Every structure is written in structure tokens, then in C-alpha cells.
C-alpha positions in Angstrom: 176.0 94.0 79.2 173.0 94.0 81.5 173.5 94.2 84.8 172.0 91.1 86.0 175.1 89.6 83.6 177.9 91.5 84.8 176.9 90.3 88.2 177.1 87.0 87.4 180.7 87.5 85.2 182.1 89.6 88.4 181.2 86.7 90.9 182.0 84.1 88.6 185.5 86.0 88.8 186.0 86.1 92.3 185.2 82.4 92.8 187.7 81.9 90.3 190.0 83.9 92.6 188.7 82.3 95.3 189.8 78.5 94.7 192.4 80.0 93.6 194.0 81.5 96.6 192.6 78.4 98.9 194.2 75.7 96.6 197.4 77.4 96.0 199.0 77.6 92.5 201.6 75.3 93.3 199.0 72.5 94.5 197.6 72.2 90.6 198.9 69.1 89.3 201.5 68.6 86.6 201.1 67.4 83.8 203.7 65.5 81.8 205.1 66.9 78.5 204.0 64.4 75.7 201.0 63.0 77.7 197.6 62.9 76.2 196.3 65.5 78.5 199.2 67.3 78.0 198.9 67.1 73.8 194.7 67.8 74.1 195.8 71.1 76.0 197.6 71.9 72.9 195.0 71.3 70.5 191.9 73.8 72.5 190.9 75.9 71.3 191.9 80.5 72.5 189.6 82.1 74.4 187.6 84.1 71.5 188.5 88.0 72.0 185.2 89.7 73.3 183.1 91.8 70.8 179.9 94.1 70.3 178.2 90.4 69.8 179.3 89.3 73.3 176.5 91.5 75.0 174.3 92.4 72.3 174.2 89.7 69.7 170.4 90.3 68.9 171.2 93.4 66.5 175.0 92.2 65.9 173.0 89.5 63.9 170.8 91.4 62.1 173.1 94.2 61.5 175.3 91.1 59.5 172.3 91.3 56.5 172.2 95.2 56.6 172.8 97.9 53.6 175.5 99.2 55.5 177.5 96.5 56.8 177.2 95.7 52.6 178.3 99.1 51.8 181.7 97.5 50.5 182.0 93.8 49.3 185.3 92.1 49.7 186.9 91.4 46.4 186.9 87.8 46.0 182.9 87.6 47.1 181.0 90.0 45.1 177.7 87.0 44.1 176.2 89.7 41.8 179.4 89.4 39.1 179.5 85.9 39.9 176.3 84.8 38.4 176.9 87.3 35.6 180.5 86.4 34.4 180.6 88.6 31.2 179.0 91.5 31.4 179.5 94.4 27.9 178.5 97.6 26.9 178.9 100.0 24.2 178.5 103.8 25.5 179.4 106.4 22.7 182.9 105.3 21.0 183.7 103.1 24.1 183.3 99.8 25.1 182.8 98.4 28.4 183.0 94.8 30.1 183.4 93.2 33.5 184.8 89.5 33.2 184.8 87.5 36.0 186.5 84.4 37.2 187.0 82.1 39.9 185.9 84.7 42.0 187.7 87.9 40.7 186.7 90.8 38.2 188.4 92.8 35.6 187.1 96.2 34.4 187.9 96.7 30.6 187.0 99.8 28.4 188.4 100.0 24.7 188.2 102.5 22.2 188.4 100.1 19.2 192.2 100.6 18.8 193.4 100.3 22.4 192.4 98.7 25.5 192.7 99.3 29.3 191.9 96.5 31.7 192.3 96.8 35.4 191.6 94.5 38.3 188.2 95.3 40.5 189.7 95.3 43.9 186.5 97.6 45.9 183.2 97.2 45.1 181.0 99.9 46.1 177.7 99.0 46.7 175.6 95.5 47.9 173.2 95.8 44.8 173.9 98.5 42.4 177.7 98.6 42.2 180.7 101.3 41.1 183.9 100.3 41.8 187.1 102.2 42.4 189.9 101.5 40.3 193.9 102.3 40.4 196.2 103.4 38.0 199.6 104.5 38.4 199.2 105.2 41.7 196.0 107.2 41.4 192.4 106.0 42.0 189.1 106.6 40.1 185.8 105.9 40.1 184.8 104.2 37.6 182.5 105.6 34.6 180.0 102.6 34.1 178.7 100.9 37.1 176.4 97.8 37.4 172.9 97.9 37.8 171.0 94.8 38.9 167.6 95.5 37.6 168.9 95.0 34.5 172.1 93.3 34.8 173.9 95.9 32.6 176.1 99.0 32.2 176.0 101.9 32.7 176.8 105.7 33.5 177.6 106.1 37.2 175.0 108.2 38.7 176.0 111.9 38.8 178.9 111.3 36.0 176.4 112.2 33.3 177.9 115.2 32.5 181.0 114.0 31.4 181.9 113.8 27.5 185.7 111.3 27.8 188.1 112.1 25.8 190.6 109.5 26.2 190.8 106.0 27.3 191.7 107.0 30.6 189.0 109.5 31.2 186.3 106.8 29.7 187.9 104.4 32.2 186.6 106.3 35.5 186.5 109.9 37.1 190.0 110.7 39.0 189.4 111.2 42.5 191.0 114.1 44.4 193.1 112.7 47.6 190.4 114.3 50.0 187.4 112.6 47.6 189.0 109.2 47.8 189.2 109.1 51.7 185.4 110.1 51.7 184.3 107.6 49.3 186.2 104.4 51.1 185.3 106.4 54.9 181.5 106.3 53.8 182.0 102.4 52.8 184.9 100.3 54.9 185.7 100.7 58.5 189.3 101.4 59.5 189.9 104.5 57.6 192.5 106.4 59.4 193.6 109.8 59.0 196.0 108.4 55.6 194.4 105.7 53.4 196.2 102.8 53.5 193.7 100.0 51.7 195.5 97.7 52.8 194.3 98.0 56.6 190.7 98.5 55.6 187.9 96.0 56.2 185.2 96.3 53.3 181.4 97.6 55.0 180.7 99.4 58.2 181.2 98.3 61.7 179.5 99.2 65.4 182.7 101.9 65.5 181.9 103.7 62.2 178.4 105.1 63.9 179.3 104.6 67.9 182.1 106.3 68.0 184.1 105.2 71.2 182.6 101.2 70.6 186.0 100.1 71.1 187.1 101.6 74.7 183.4 101.0 75.7 184.0 97.0 74.8 187.5 96.7 76.5 186.3 99.1 80.1 182.7 97.3 79.9 185.2 93.7 79.8 186.7 95.5 83.3 182.9 96.2 84.8 183.4 99.6 83.8 180.4 101.2 82.1 181.0 104.5 82.5 182.5 104.6 78.9 179.5 104.4 76.9 178.9 105.7 73.5 176.9 108.5 72.7 173.5 107.4 72.0 172.0 108.4 68.9 168.1 107.7 69.2 167.5 110.7 71.7 169.2 113.0 68.8 166.5 115.3 67.4 165.9 115.2 63.5 168.0 117.8 62.4 170.8 115.8 64.2 170.3 112.7 62.9 169.7 114.5 59.6 173.5 115.6 59.9 174.2 112.4 61.1 173.2 110.6 58.7 174.4 113.0 56.2 177.7 112.6 56.4 177.6 109.8 54.0 174.2 110.3 52.6 174.8 114.2 52.0 173.1 117.3 53.7 171.3 119.4 52.7 174.3 122.0 52.7 176.3 119.2 51.2 174.3 119.4 47.9 173.4 123.2 48.1 177.1 124.4 48.6 178.2 121.7 45.7 174.8 123.2 42.9 174.3 119.5 42.9 170.8 119.4 40.4 168.5 116.5 39.2 167.3 113.5 39.6 170.5 112.0 39.7 170.7 113.5 43.4 167.1 112.4 44.5 169.6 108.9 46.3 170.9 111.9 48.8 167.9 111.5 51.4 168.9 114.1 54.6 169.0 116.7 51.4 165.5 115.2 50.2 163.7 115.2 53.3 164.6 118.5 54.6 162.9 120.0 51.6 159.7 118.8 52.9 157.1 121.0 54.7 156.9 118.9 57.6 160.2 118.5 58.3 160.5 119.9 61.8 164.2 120.1 63.0 163.3 119.2 66.8 160.3 116.3 65.9 162.1 112.5 66.1 158.9 111.6 64.5 160.4 112.8 61.0 163.9 111.7 61.4 166.0 109.0 59.7 165.4 106.8 62.6 162.0 107.4 62.7 161.5 104.7 59.7 165.4 102.9 59.7 166.5 100.9 61.8 170.0 101.5 61.0 170.7 97.4 61.8 168.2 96.4 59.9 167.6 95.1 56.2 165.8 98.2 54.3 161.8 97.2 54.2 160.7 97.9 50.7 157.0 97.3 51.3 155.1 100.3 51.4 152.6 99.3 54.1 154.7 99.5 56.1 155.7 103.4 56.6 151.8 103.8 57.1 152.0 104.1 61.0 155.3 106.3 60.5 153.0 108.5 58.6 150.3 108.2 60.9 151.9 108.6 63.7 151.5 112.8 62.6 148.9 112.5 60.5 146.8 110.0 62.2 142.8 111.6 63.0 143.4 111.0 66.3 146.8 113.0 66.6 144.9 115.8 64.7 142.0 116.0 66.4 144.6 116.5 69.7 146.1 119.5 67.8 149.6 117.9 68.8 150.6 116.1 65.8 153.3 117.9 63.5 155.1 120.2 66.3 154.6 123.5 68.2 152.4 126.1 65.7 151.2 123.5 63.1 148.7 120.9 62.8 149.0 118.1 60.0 146.2 117.2 58.2 144.4 114.1 57.0 144.6 113.0 53.5 141.5 112.6 51.4 142.9 110.3 49.3 144.0 107.4 51.4 144.9 106.0 54.8 147.1 103.8 53.3 150.2 103.2 51.0 150.9 107.1 51.9 154.3 106.4 50.5 153.1 105.4 47.1 151.6 108.8 46.4 154.0 111.3 48.8 157.2 109.8 48.3 157.4 109.0 44.6 160.1 106.5 42.8 161.9 108.6 40.8 164.2 107.0 37.5 167.6 107.9 37.8 168.9 109.6 34.8 170.0 106.3 31.7 166.3 104.6 33.4 168.5 101.7 35.0 167.2 102.5 38.8 164.7 104.1 41.0 165.3 105.8 44.7 162.3 107.1 46.8 162.0 110.5 46.9 162.3 111.7 50.5 160.8 115.2 49.6 157.6 114.3 51.5 154.9 116.1 49.3 151.1 116.3 47.3 152.4 114.8 44.0 151.1 115.8 41.0 151.1 113.7 38.0 153.3 114.9 35.2 154.9 117.2 37.3 158.7 118.1 36.9 161.4 116.8 39.3 161.3 119.7 42.0 164.2 121.1 43.0 
């Protein structure tokens, strides 16, 4: 809330208080029960509770369509599967099917003798979708996911090494308790210390990244602006990488878990920290330098040129301050546009049903192996 708006609000409340005192509440006109005015008041809409959008309307409005806001889609509102109500695929000895009727989807796996069908309640992802399934009180990550590029079902990224031997194993990978909580915490809001799926809100809300937003909202309504959430835009590149990496995976996450191969190119903080130009204290190489989390992702290669030229522009190189202390960024001898098309290649996920931009910034040589 701006200082001007706050001042107006305070002034309005003082004015209302003064009027109330001046006329005396006992002097307010009596409204007979059952009169037209009384009936009209019964149908008045209650005052809308303040939200983050009360003061941050622009950001809140653009965030409605941002990928993080749709990190989990609610049951009954899955436009991708509604547009493809019957999807089937044969993977090895098992047949998979996803059927959607009246807005609700089911997940089926069969080995030709037995069939297992479960409802899809938790839809992870706005475009490429993986589902968390529940059976006998346990949670499972679906072994197949939906890939919209080809409108097909294929093995979930990261699960290519699983060879199922039972119908339950073919259904999905059983999740540990902590792993289930992490999955929901990165895709939904309202996940407490103990997961209760009945209380979560699909997708991420302000409080998820802006810790203390709820307290600030209550205090701001009472003219107290001292409890501001910590600003993230002032964090350096390494701090931002670790912050975003809580969900998108940090360099340490990948190293500790020994994740290797193209399936893990989707973990952007890990990949960008492999880059020679990643300088932990330089904000120009942070996640926020290129991506506004409150907006839709920009897929235009040309959009990112200015981000690259912030360090690799001729004026910056001439000044000797382009890439931070002790280093000077080079000028690309090949081109001055569409930088990411050469230096951040698209990598096909195993199975060839989706691509991810590799955030390992480098000089890419034709035919080279995927670099770890």
C-alpha cells in the first residue's frame, strides 16, 4: 500500500469516527423490520476481506496466469485432459489409459489379466502433467505422464530406470512420507508440518515465496507497515539460486542424489551454476535477472538478448567491468542476437516427448555429448 493510499485510508477512518461521535449512534434512524430498506440490507454483500491484490493489484493480476500459480491444477479443471478425454499407451508389458468424463479423470494400468483404476485428484504441472495417486493410504507418482507436444502418455522424467514387475509398480513409484510432502509443498499452498490434502490450495500463492505475507496484510490494514516480508530482489545470484532451488533443485541437491543425464536438465539452478559465467555475487546472472516469477514465461529467444548483453555487450567489455571482479566477458564473434539459441540449447528429455532449455551456459559444439 502506498503512503498516499495509507494516508487517505487513515483520514477516511478518522472522518467516519468523527461523524459517529458527532451524531451519536443512538441518533441513527431506526429501520423497521420487514421494511423495504431492511430487506435490502439483508441482501447487501459483505465487505470483501483484504488480500495481497488490495494493494498489489498489478502483480496479483499477472500472477494469475504465471506457471507457479498453476504448478498444480485442481481436480475438475484440467483443460488439457478435457480436450483429450481418451488417451492410451503401451509401455512394455503394460497398457495405460487416462479417461476424462464430466471434468474428472481416471488413471488405468493393465497387464492383460488384471486392471487397476484410480481417480486423478492431484494434477502436477500446467502443461506436461504428472499425477500423484493414492492407494491403500499410500501416495504414488504416476509412472507415466502426459506430454502435450504429442498428446501422448510416456514414462515420467526421472523414472526411466524403473522396470515394473507388478501391476502396482507399473502404476507408479511409491513415495516416501517426506518425499510426498516435498512434492505437495512445491506445487500447492497451505501444506503444513503434516500433509493434509483436504486443506491445501492447488498452485502457489504469495505466502509460499513471500514468507510473512499474511501477517503483513493484517498489519497493513491497521496502518502498521513494519512487518514487511523480506525482499527477494536484493538477494545475490547464489542466494536466489538456492532459494528457487528449494523446488527447482540446487546444485547440492543434484550432487548428493547423484542425478545424472538429460532427464535432470530441468533442474535449472543446478545447471546454471555449472556455467563459467556464473558469479555468485553478480545479480545479472541470477534467476530473477531473466525471469519474472509473477508473469508468464517468455519463450522468445530474442527477449533474452538484452540479458546476455548486460555482461557481453561491447560497452560493458570495453569498461572492463562486465563479468565481475577479476574477469572480463567476451564478445561473441558469431552473432549479436538470439544468444540462447546457441549458448543455451534445447535438450530432449529421454523418450523424446518434451524439451527443456539447458541453463548450463556455454559454447555448444555440434554433436557433443550432454555435459554433466
